[in-house]
Residue frames as qw, qx, qy, qz and C-alpha x, y, z in Angstrom:
[[0.535, 0.256, 0.536, -0.601, 95.61, 80.49, 94.07],
 [0.143, 0.112, 0.871, 0.457, 93.98, 78.14, 91.56],
 [0.331, 0.570, 0.422, -0.623, 91.08, 80.16, 90.14],
 [0.018, -0.094, 0.690, 0.717, 89.54, 79.68, 86.70],
 [0.597, 0.354, 0.310, -0.650, 86.18, 79.94, 84.91],
 [0.237, 0.076, 0.860, 0.446, 84.69, 77.79, 82.15],
 [0.415, 0.422, 0.118, -0.798, 82.09, 79.11, 79.72],
 [0.240, 0.154, 0.896, 0.341, 79.76, 77.33, 77.33],
 [0.382, 0.309, -0.006, -0.871, 77.16, 78.72, 74.88],
 [0.436, 0.383, 0.809, 0.095, 74.17, 77.14, 73.21],
 [0.088, 0.267, -0.279, -0.918, 73.14, 78.83, 69.97],
 [0.604, 0.401, 0.422, -0.544, 69.77, 79.03, 68.22],
 [0.792, 0.599, 0.100, -0.061, 71.06, 78.56, 64.68],
 [0.853, 0.120, 0.059, 0.505, 74.36, 78.16, 62.77],
 [0.224, 0.798, -0.058, 0.556, 75.04, 81.90, 62.92],
 [0.599, -0.170, -0.505, 0.598, 77.55, 82.34, 65.75],
 [0.083, 0.036, -0.184, 0.979, 76.95, 86.07, 66.08],
 [0.411, -0.083, 0.025, -0.907, 73.68, 87.06, 67.68],
 [0.729, -0.130, -0.515, -0.432, 72.20, 83.59, 68.21],
 [0.204, 0.134, -0.835, 0.494, 73.29, 82.69, 71.77],
 [0.588, -0.447, -0.353, -0.574, 70.26, 81.34, 73.65],
 [0.828, -0.552, -0.092, -0.031, 71.79, 79.77, 76.78],
 [0.338, 0.679, -0.508, 0.407, 75.06, 80.58, 78.55],
 [0.860, -0.459, -0.208, 0.083, 76.67, 78.47, 81.27],
 [0.196, 0.746, -0.456, 0.445, 79.47, 79.75, 83.51],
 [0.884, -0.393, -0.236, 0.090, 81.28, 77.57, 86.03],
 [0.024, 0.845, -0.410, 0.343, 83.88, 78.82, 88.51],
 [0.885, -0.162, -0.344, 0.268, 86.63, 76.74, 90.15],
 [0.009, -0.807, 0.323, -0.494, 88.35, 78.36, 93.11],
 [0.055, -0.477, 0.771, -0.420, 90.72, 76.49, 95.41],
 [0.008, 0.008, 0.990, -0.141, 88.82, 73.22, 95.30],
 [0.333, 0.483, 0.649, -0.485, 85.21, 74.46, 95.16],
 [0.114, 0.189, 0.669, 0.710, 82.97, 74.79, 92.10],
 [0.273, 0.538, 0.451, -0.658, 80.06, 77.18, 91.54],
 [0.185, 0.178, 0.731, 0.633, 77.95, 77.01, 88.37],
 [0.304, 0.577, 0.406, -0.641, 75.24, 79.30, 87.05],
 [0.292, 0.219, 0.705, 0.608, 73.47, 79.88, 83.75],
 [0.259, 0.493, 0.191, -0.808, 71.25, 82.32, 81.92],
 [0.499, 0.538, 0.646, 0.209, 68.71, 81.89, 79.16],
 [0.103, -0.391, 0.207, 0.891, 69.10, 84.54, 76.47],
 [0.549, 0.682, 0.439, -0.202, 66.54, 85.90, 74.05],
 [0.479, -0.163, 0.460, 0.729, 68.53, 86.11, 70.80],
 [0.387, 0.680, 0.153, -0.604, 65.65, 87.71, 68.90],
 [0.265, 0.453, -0.685, -0.505, 66.34, 85.48, 65.92],
 [0.866, 0.074, -0.272, -0.413, 65.07, 82.29, 64.31],
 [0.556, -0.386, 0.729, -0.104, 65.70, 78.87, 65.91],
 [0.583, 0.317, -0.626, -0.410, 66.44, 75.97, 63.59],
 [0.925, -0.202, -0.114, -0.300, 65.30, 72.38, 64.18],
 [0.776, 0.239, -0.477, 0.336, 68.82, 70.93, 64.37],
 [0.170, 0.372, -0.510, 0.757, 69.90, 73.18, 67.21],
 [0.624, -0.354, 0.147, -0.681, 66.59, 72.88, 69.06],
 [0.948, -0.059, -0.295, -0.109, 66.96, 69.09, 68.95],
 [0.611, 0.301, -0.517, 0.518, 70.49, 69.40, 70.34],
 [0.141, 0.153, -0.538, 0.817, 69.79, 71.63, 73.34],
 [0.208, -0.547, -0.811, -0.006, 65.97, 71.38, 73.67],
 [0.054, -0.486, -0.262, 0.832, 65.58, 75.17, 74.00],
 [0.255, 0.570, 0.671, 0.400, 62.70, 76.64, 72.00],
 [0.085, 0.461, 0.117, 0.876, 61.60, 80.20, 71.22],
 [0.531, -0.686, -0.311, -0.389, 58.87, 80.11, 73.88],
 [0.777, -0.380, -0.317, 0.389, 61.49, 79.28, 76.54],
 [0.484, -0.114, -0.057, 0.865, 63.32, 82.57, 76.02],
 [0.040, 0.756, 0.453, 0.471, 60.44, 84.98, 75.43],
 [0.370, -0.914, -0.092, -0.135, 60.93, 86.70, 78.80],
 [0.803, -0.254, 0.012, 0.539, 64.69, 86.15, 79.00],
 [0.092, -0.858, 0.128, 0.489, 67.08, 89.14, 78.81],
 [0.679, 0.714, -0.171, 0.031, 69.04, 89.97, 75.69],
 [0.855, 0.111, -0.241, 0.445, 72.71, 89.07, 75.44],
 [0.176, 0.659, -0.236, 0.692, 73.85, 92.50, 76.65],
 [0.607, -0.633, 0.158, -0.454, 72.37, 91.93, 80.12],
 [0.978, -0.180, 0.006, 0.107, 74.01, 88.51, 80.45],
 [0.654, 0.483, -0.194, 0.549, 77.30, 89.88, 79.15],
 [0.121, -0.747, 0.262, -0.599, 77.41, 92.51, 81.91],
 [0.823, -0.492, 0.170, -0.225, 76.94, 89.84, 84.60],
 [0.952, 0.081, -0.008, 0.296, 79.68, 87.65, 83.17],
 [0.419, 0.661, -0.204, 0.588, 82.04, 90.60, 82.77],
 [0.398, -0.736, 0.268, -0.477, 81.61, 91.51, 86.44],
 [0.925, -0.328, 0.176, -0.082, 82.19, 87.93, 87.63],
 [0.913, 0.143, 0.108, 0.366, 85.22, 87.19, 85.45],
 [0.134, 0.972, -0.156, 0.113, 87.07, 90.51, 85.71],
 [0.044, -0.774, 0.627, -0.075, 90.81, 89.82, 85.40],
 [0.763, -0.203, 0.598, -0.135, 90.33, 86.05, 85.41],
 [0.042, 0.280, -0.850, -0.445, 91.13, 83.18, 83.02],
 [0.752, 0.229, 0.254, -0.563, 88.19, 81.67, 81.10],
 [0.258, -0.171, 0.909, 0.278, 88.28, 78.19, 79.55],
 [0.739, 0.338, 0.000, -0.583, 86.23, 77.15, 76.54],
 [0.914, 0.054, 0.400, 0.039, 86.19, 73.75, 74.86],
 [0.647, 0.223, 0.338, 0.646, 87.82, 75.08, 71.68],
 [0.161, -0.168, 0.057, 0.971, 88.43, 78.52, 70.22],
 [0.155, -0.428, -0.639, -0.620, 84.93, 78.41, 68.68],
 [0.378, -0.677, -0.597, 0.206, 83.44, 78.97, 72.13],
 [0.299, -0.490, -0.074, 0.815, 85.42, 82.17, 72.52],
 [0.065, 0.062, 0.503, 0.860, 84.60, 83.28, 68.98],
 [0.222, -0.576, -0.723, -0.310, 80.86, 82.68, 69.51],
 [0.357, -0.706, -0.438, 0.426, 80.88, 84.69, 72.73],
 [0.260, -0.398, 0.123, 0.871, 82.91, 87.57, 71.31],
 [0.006, 0.239, 0.631, 0.738, 80.78, 87.68, 68.14],
 [0.260, -0.688, -0.672, -0.082, 77.62, 87.83, 70.24],
 [0.345, -0.657, -0.236, 0.628, 79.09, 90.67, 72.31],
 [0.202, -0.158, 0.364, 0.895, 80.13, 92.54, 69.18],
 [0.036, -0.475, -0.738, -0.478, 76.64, 92.16, 67.73],
 [0.299, -0.832, -0.464, -0.052, 75.14, 94.09, 70.67],
 [0.254, 0.740, -0.178, 0.597, 78.10, 96.48, 70.97],
 [0.734, -0.672, -0.095, -0.030, 79.18, 95.30, 74.42],
 [0.015, 0.823, -0.558, 0.107, 82.91, 95.45, 73.90],
 [0.725, 0.195, -0.654, 0.098, 85.05, 92.66, 75.34],
 [0.788, -0.589, -0.177, 0.024, 85.71, 90.96, 78.66],
 [0.008, -0.810, 0.536, -0.236, 88.65, 91.89, 80.83],
 [0.857, -0.258, 0.435, -0.100, 89.73, 88.27, 80.90],
 [0.082, 0.536, -0.776, -0.322, 92.16, 85.84, 79.27],
 [0.893, 0.155, -0.033, -0.421, 90.93, 82.90, 77.21],
 [0.265, -0.406, 0.871, 0.078, 92.19, 79.29, 77.29],
 [0.728, 0.206, -0.466, -0.460, 91.46, 76.48, 74.83],
 [0.733, -0.379, 0.493, -0.275, 90.77, 73.36, 76.93],
 [0.953, 0.301, 0.011, 0.013, 91.53, 70.96, 74.08],
 [0.492, 0.670, -0.416, 0.369, 95.08, 72.33, 73.93],
 [0.383, -0.611, 0.537, -0.438, 95.42, 72.15, 77.70],
 [0.928, -0.106, 0.290, -0.209, 94.38, 68.47, 77.63],
 [0.842, 0.483, -0.181, 0.157, 96.87, 67.64, 74.88],
 [0.295, 0.663, -0.491, 0.482, 99.69, 69.13, 76.90],
 [0.513, -0.503, 0.493, -0.491, 98.66, 68.00, 80.39],
 [0.814, -0.055, 0.568, -0.111, 98.06, 64.40, 79.22],
 [0.270, 0.624, -0.544, -0.491, 100.36, 64.03, 76.17],
 [0.084, -0.152, 0.977, 0.126, 100.08, 60.23, 76.20],
 [0.327, 0.421, 0.796, -0.287, 96.26, 60.25, 76.08],
 [0.404, 0.824, 0.315, -0.242, 95.40, 63.01, 73.64],
 [0.590, 0.051, 0.390, 0.705, 97.15, 63.64, 70.33],
 [0.034, -0.169, 0.177, 0.969, 96.61, 66.44, 67.84],
 [0.174, -0.411, -0.756, -0.479, 93.15, 65.22, 66.81],
 [0.333, -0.350, 0.142, -0.864, 90.34, 67.38, 68.27],
 [0.231, -0.201, -0.927, 0.219, 88.47, 65.75, 71.14],
 [0.388, -0.621, -0.396, -0.554, 84.89, 66.29, 72.26],
 [0.326, -0.585, 0.405, -0.622, 84.13, 67.31, 75.83],
 [0.918, -0.241, 0.117, -0.292, 82.80, 63.86, 76.74],
 [0.889, 0.283, -0.268, 0.240, 85.86, 62.11, 75.28],
 [0.241, 0.570, -0.474, 0.626, 88.24, 64.30, 77.27],
 [0.574, -0.487, 0.307, -0.582, 86.19, 63.86, 80.44],
 [0.990, -0.084, -0.014, -0.117, 86.17, 60.07, 80.09],
 [0.734, 0.449, -0.351, 0.370, 89.89, 60.08, 79.30],
 [0.178, 0.423, -0.535, 0.710, 90.75, 61.78, 82.59],
 [0.380, -0.367, -0.829, 0.184, 87.93, 60.17, 84.62],
 [0.103, 0.065, 0.251, -0.960, 85.95, 63.36, 85.18],
 [0.280, 0.488, 0.779, -0.276, 82.20, 63.19, 85.75],
 [0.017, 0.274, 0.514, 0.813, 80.11, 64.35, 82.76],
 [0.141, 0.180, 0.534, -0.814, 77.65, 66.62, 84.53],
 [0.479, 0.586, 0.569, -0.320, 74.82, 67.26, 82.04],
 [0.430, 0.249, 0.561, 0.662, 74.25, 67.91, 78.35],
 [0.070, 0.925, 0.350, 0.134, 73.25, 71.58, 78.65],
 [0.297, 0.794, -0.188, 0.496, 75.10, 74.88, 78.91],
 [0.422, -0.748, 0.389, -0.333, 75.69, 74.86, 82.71],
 [0.946, -0.184, 0.266, 0.020, 76.47, 71.13, 82.69],
 [0.781, 0.490, -0.021, 0.385, 78.97, 71.54, 79.86],
 [0.069, 0.838, -0.290, 0.456, 80.59, 74.51, 81.59],
 [0.658, -0.606, 0.385, -0.228, 80.95, 72.55, 84.83],
 [0.967, 0.073, 0.168, 0.180, 82.41, 69.52, 83.03],
 [0.549, 0.692, -0.141, 0.446, 84.94, 71.83, 81.38],
 [0.179, -0.803, 0.370, -0.431, 85.95, 73.42, 84.66],
 [0.872, -0.375, 0.300, -0.093, 86.29, 70.00, 86.31],
 [0.886, 0.323, 0.035, 0.331, 88.65, 68.87, 83.54],
 [0.275, 0.782, -0.233, 0.508, 90.65, 72.07, 83.94],
 [0.557, -0.702, 0.324, -0.303, 90.83, 71.52, 87.69],
 [0.969, -0.088, 0.188, 0.134, 92.29, 68.06, 87.01],
 [0.677, 0.563, -0.068, 0.470, 94.90, 69.60, 84.71],
 [0.098, -0.833, 0.281, -0.466, 95.82, 72.19, 87.34],
 [0.775, -0.523, 0.317, -0.159, 96.18, 69.52, 90.00],
 [0.956, 0.133, 0.129, 0.227, 98.19, 67.18, 87.78],
 [0.625, 0.533, -0.043, 0.568, 100.66, 69.73, 86.43],
 [0.474, -0.581, -0.267, 0.606, 100.73, 72.33, 89.18],
 [0.262, 0.164, 0.284, 0.908, 100.68, 74.99, 86.46],
 [0.146, 0.520, 0.461, -0.704, 98.43, 77.94, 87.45],
 [0.502, 0.701, 0.506, -0.013, 95.83, 79.15, 84.90],
 [0.155, 0.944, -0.140, -0.254, 97.77, 82.32, 84.03],
 [0.314, -0.536, 0.712, 0.326, 100.91, 80.25, 83.42],
 [0.609, 0.296, 0.726, 0.122, 98.96, 77.96, 81.07],
 [0.405, 0.884, 0.146, -0.184, 98.31, 81.00, 78.90],
 [0.001, -0.815, 0.525, 0.244, 102.07, 81.45, 78.45],
 [0.524, -0.187, 0.819, 0.140, 102.65, 77.73, 77.97],
 [0.591, 0.508, 0.625, 0.048, 100.11, 77.52, 75.15],
 [0.263, 0.922, -0.057, -0.277, 101.50, 80.68, 73.54],
 [0.440, -0.449, 0.655, 0.419, 104.59, 78.71, 72.48],
 [0.289, 0.373, -0.586, -0.660, 105.05, 78.02, 68.74],
 [0.869, 0.131, 0.086, -0.469, 102.48, 75.73, 67.16],
 [0.914, 0.265, -0.304, -0.038, 103.29, 72.07, 66.52],
 [0.349, 0.418, -0.686, 0.482, 105.72, 71.99, 69.39],
 [0.666, -0.488, -0.564, -0.022, 104.69, 69.94, 72.39],
 [0.323, -0.855, 0.185, -0.362, 104.81, 71.74, 75.71],
 [0.694, -0.516, 0.501, -0.019, 106.48, 68.73, 77.27],
 [0.491, 0.581, -0.626, -0.174, 109.30, 67.54, 75.00],
 [0.967, -0.186, -0.110, -0.135, 109.33, 63.74, 75.51],
 [0.785, 0.229, -0.327, 0.474, 113.12, 63.84, 75.69],
 [0.153, 0.387, -0.368, 0.832, 113.20, 66.59, 78.31],
 [0.235, -0.396, -0.795, 0.395, 111.75, 66.61, 81.84],
 [0.156, -0.777, -0.402, -0.459, 108.70, 68.72, 82.56],
 [0.242, 0.293, -0.451, 0.808, 109.93, 71.44, 84.95],
 [0.504, -0.336, 0.134, -0.785, 106.49, 71.54, 86.59],
 [0.785, -0.098, -0.590, -0.160, 106.40, 67.79, 87.26],
 [0.713, -0.665, 0.074, -0.207, 106.32, 66.40, 90.80],
 [0.895, -0.257, 0.193, 0.308, 109.59, 64.51, 90.22],
 [0.462, 0.847, -0.136, 0.226, 111.56, 67.21, 88.43],
 [0.119, -0.791, 0.572, -0.185, 115.28, 66.76, 89.13],
 [0.772, -0.223, 0.588, -0.090, 115.06, 62.97, 89.46],
 [0.328, 0.530, -0.679, -0.389, 116.95, 60.74, 87.03],
 [0.823, -0.033, 0.507, -0.254, 115.88, 57.29, 85.92],
 [0.131, 0.394, -0.817, -0.400, 116.96, 54.44, 83.69],
 [0.879, 0.112, 0.103, -0.452, 114.78, 51.79, 82.01],
 [0.034, 0.405, -0.898, -0.172, 115.88, 48.20, 81.42],
 [0.329, 0.154, 0.924, -0.123, 114.18, 45.04, 80.17],
 [0.084, -0.296, -0.705, -0.639, 111.06, 44.49, 78.04],
 [0.231, 0.145, 0.420, -0.866, 108.06, 46.64, 78.98],
 [0.325, 0.480, 0.811, -0.085, 104.34, 46.12, 78.42],
 [0.304, 0.903, 0.208, -0.220, 104.26, 49.43, 76.49],
 [0.662, 0.591, -0.033, 0.460, 106.55, 50.94, 73.83],
 [0.600, -0.268, -0.235, 0.716, 109.64, 52.43, 75.42],
 [0.121, 0.338, 0.166, 0.918, 108.79, 55.81, 73.84],
 [0.476, -0.646, -0.366, -0.471, 105.48, 55.89, 75.74],
 [0.735, -0.476, -0.348, 0.334, 107.20, 54.92, 78.99],
 [0.470, -0.027, -0.063, 0.880, 109.74, 57.73, 78.54],
 [0.095, -0.492, -0.289, -0.816, 107.00, 60.22, 77.62],
 [0.604, -0.664, -0.397, -0.189, 105.04, 59.40, 80.77],
 [0.705, -0.374, -0.246, 0.549, 108.15, 59.70, 82.92],
 [0.338, 0.120, 0.052, 0.932, 109.33, 63.02, 81.47],
 [0.259, -0.627, -0.379, -0.630, 105.82, 64.47, 81.78],
 [0.670, -0.684, -0.287, 0.018, 106.18, 63.90, 85.53],
 [0.171, -0.945, 0.275, -0.037, 109.60, 65.59, 85.62],
 [0.834, -0.309, 0.383, 0.250, 111.99, 62.64, 85.34],
 [0.266, 0.747, -0.522, -0.314, 115.15, 62.85, 83.22],
 [0.984, 0.092, 0.145, -0.049, 115.60, 59.57, 81.33],
 [0.127, -0.724, 0.644, 0.211, 119.18, 58.30, 81.13],
 [0.790, 0.344, -0.459, -0.216, 120.62, 55.51, 79.00],
 [0.656, 0.152, -0.660, 0.333, 123.01, 54.14, 81.61],
 [0.654, -0.707, -0.263, 0.054, 123.04, 53.73, 85.38],
 [0.410, 0.513, -0.319, 0.683, 125.41, 56.26, 86.96],
 [0.314, -0.204, -0.628, 0.682, 126.03, 57.56, 90.51],
 [0.203, 0.037, 0.060, -0.977, 123.48, 60.31, 89.68],
 [0.436, -0.226, -0.720, -0.490, 120.70, 57.82, 88.91],
 [0.424, -0.236, 0.447, -0.752, 117.77, 57.90, 91.33],
 [0.786, 0.099, 0.459, -0.403, 115.64, 55.04, 89.98],
 [0.081, 0.229, -0.872, -0.426, 116.16, 51.96, 87.82],
 [0.726, 0.189, 0.265, -0.606, 112.84, 50.73, 86.37],
 [0.086, -0.251, 0.921, 0.283, 112.86, 47.16, 85.07],
 [0.772, 0.145, -0.142, -0.602, 110.49, 45.22, 82.87],
 [0.990, -0.026, 0.130, -0.051, 110.72, 41.57, 81.93],
 [0.088, -0.775, 0.610, 0.143, 114.37, 40.54, 82.15],
 [0.814, 0.306, -0.482, -0.106, 116.07, 37.71, 80.27],
 [0.907, -0.389, -0.045, 0.152, 117.83, 34.97, 82.17],
 [0.715, 0.201, -0.108, 0.661, 121.34, 35.76, 83.26],
 [0.361, -0.479, -0.223, 0.768, 123.00, 38.94, 84.45],
 [0.241, 0.876, 0.329, 0.258, 121.62, 42.34, 83.50],
 [0.536, 0.223, -0.165, 0.797, 124.37, 44.97, 83.31],
 [0.162, -0.590, -0.020, -0.791, 122.18, 47.85, 84.50],
 [0.776, -0.558, -0.190, -0.226, 120.85, 45.86, 87.46],
 [0.835, -0.116, -0.229, 0.486, 124.37, 44.81, 88.38],
 [0.304, 0.394, -0.116, 0.860, 125.54, 48.42, 88.23],
 [0.445, -0.640, -0.094, -0.619, 122.62, 49.55, 90.42],
 [0.874, -0.422, -0.231, 0.065, 123.49, 46.86, 92.97],
 [0.687, 0.090, -0.200, 0.692, 127.11, 47.94, 93.02],
 [0.019, 0.530, -0.034, 0.847, 126.11, 51.56, 93.58],
 [0.665, -0.609, -0.165, -0.399, 123.75, 50.63, 96.41],
 [0.881, -0.269, -0.228, 0.315, 126.48, 48.61, 98.09],
 [0.495, 0.214, -0.125, 0.833, 128.71, 51.68, 97.79],
 [0.141, -0.455, -0.491, 0.730, 126.12, 53.77, 99.59],
 [0.133, 0.007, -0.328, -0.935, 124.35, 55.46, 96.67],
 [0.428, 0.264, 0.622, -0.600, 120.53, 55.75, 97.16],
 [0.296, 0.123, -0.671, -0.669, 119.46, 54.06, 93.93],
 [0.627, 0.123, 0.534, -0.553, 115.86, 52.82, 94.00],
 [0.087, 0.106, -0.879, -0.457, 114.87, 49.82, 91.88],
 [0.560, 0.255, 0.437, -0.656, 111.22, 49.42, 90.86],
 [0.413, 0.270, 0.827, 0.271, 109.30, 47.12, 88.55],
 [0.027, -0.232, -0.460, -0.857, 107.46, 48.70, 85.63],
 [0.373, -0.605, -0.662, -0.239, 104.16, 48.02, 87.39],
 [0.472, -0.612, -0.401, 0.491, 105.23, 49.64, 90.67],
 [0.289, -0.170, 0.115, 0.935, 106.79, 52.67, 88.99],
 [0.132, -0.282, -0.474, -0.823, 103.80, 53.56, 86.82],
 [0.425, -0.638, -0.642, -0.013, 101.38, 52.85, 89.67],
 [0.395, -0.455, -0.247, 0.759, 103.28, 55.55, 91.57],
 [0.047, -0.086, 0.278, 0.956, 102.55, 57.92, 88.67],
 [0.503, 0.303, 0.357, -0.727, 98.88, 56.97, 88.64],
 [0.584, 0.333, -0.534, -0.513, 98.93, 54.58, 85.68],
 [0.830, -0.130, 0.504, -0.200, 97.97, 50.94, 85.49],
 [0.286, 0.485, -0.749, -0.350, 99.96, 48.40, 83.49],
 [0.856, -0.024, -0.449, -0.253, 99.27, 44.78, 82.74],
 [0.783, -0.581, 0.199, -0.097, 99.93, 42.56, 85.74],
 [0.536, 0.599, -0.559, 0.203, 103.62, 41.85, 86.06],
 [0.875, -0.465, -0.061, 0.123, 105.41, 39.45, 88.34],
 [0.004, 0.901, -0.434, 0.024, 108.66, 41.06, 89.37],
 [0.865, 0.235, -0.418, 0.148, 111.49, 38.64, 88.53],
 [0.735, -0.645, 0.055, 0.205, 113.82, 37.60, 91.28],
 [0.548, 0.702, -0.244, 0.383, 116.77, 39.65, 90.26],
 [0.073, 0.610, -0.595, 0.518, 119.89, 39.64, 92.34],
 [0.850, -0.331, -0.380, -0.156, 118.97, 36.36, 94.05],
 [0.761, -0.258, -0.369, 0.467, 120.31, 36.20, 97.53],
 [0.217, 0.443, -0.115, 0.863, 120.75, 39.96, 97.70],
 [0.194, -0.405, -0.648, 0.615, 119.88, 41.71, 100.92],
 [0.157, 0.174, -0.080, -0.969, 118.14, 44.37, 98.82],
 [0.349, 0.463, 0.788, -0.205, 114.41, 44.22, 98.29],
 [0.004, -0.027, 0.474, 0.880, 112.85, 45.27, 95.00],
 [0.464, 0.375, 0.445, -0.668, 109.29, 46.50, 94.52]]
């Protein structure tokens, strides 16, 4: 079951502990999303910078509960679950606020969405931190609203995309991200065991519209094992722009097909469209002229 929460806090001033004034919580469960939020009376000063950012003022929270009351509701809802925050600062702010009012801690596991995005989409996000809007635009997720519940829902929508793309459940993501720092979850030279095409072998040939390293990284992220040469074990030969004359890899693929091996030959455009990417428009060259085999 794919079940995960996302949490976002607005604070009244730069002090993380004791200044939470609005909390958003969004829940994703097997395709459906439910979002709720609570204003919080932090009983502290609001500064102009933060009020300008979230448009919450002291008068708005006069009758709101303190953080302890909101904490109890969130603890009940998220018991035993995985909670996503944008970065670790979201978790720190929440835990500091709970510590300030002596509430203890949640019975939940925390996930850093920025790290999830870097690993789920290794070709789109590097090691540089990304804002919520940048990540959402990068994976074509709707940016819901610029407030605590809207931010929480945007976060959970991004996480839902990562779950769908990788097939890795939330609890498994916790173990994936616990690997040593500075080591990518998906080694570009090794197939992603959670990819939809894990176990398939492919070979690239010709000039591509992208660096070959990026092409290989995209393929391995989907589970493919990249080979240097066409062999009887090869499942797909992906070709880019080919020079005039005979191409050794294409010739080998043709020979294998004629011998009964199920080798598939795809253009760069067709292959990456299958993976959900778009490349510059390519006209597939007429390779193997006169062949009874048809190439996409």
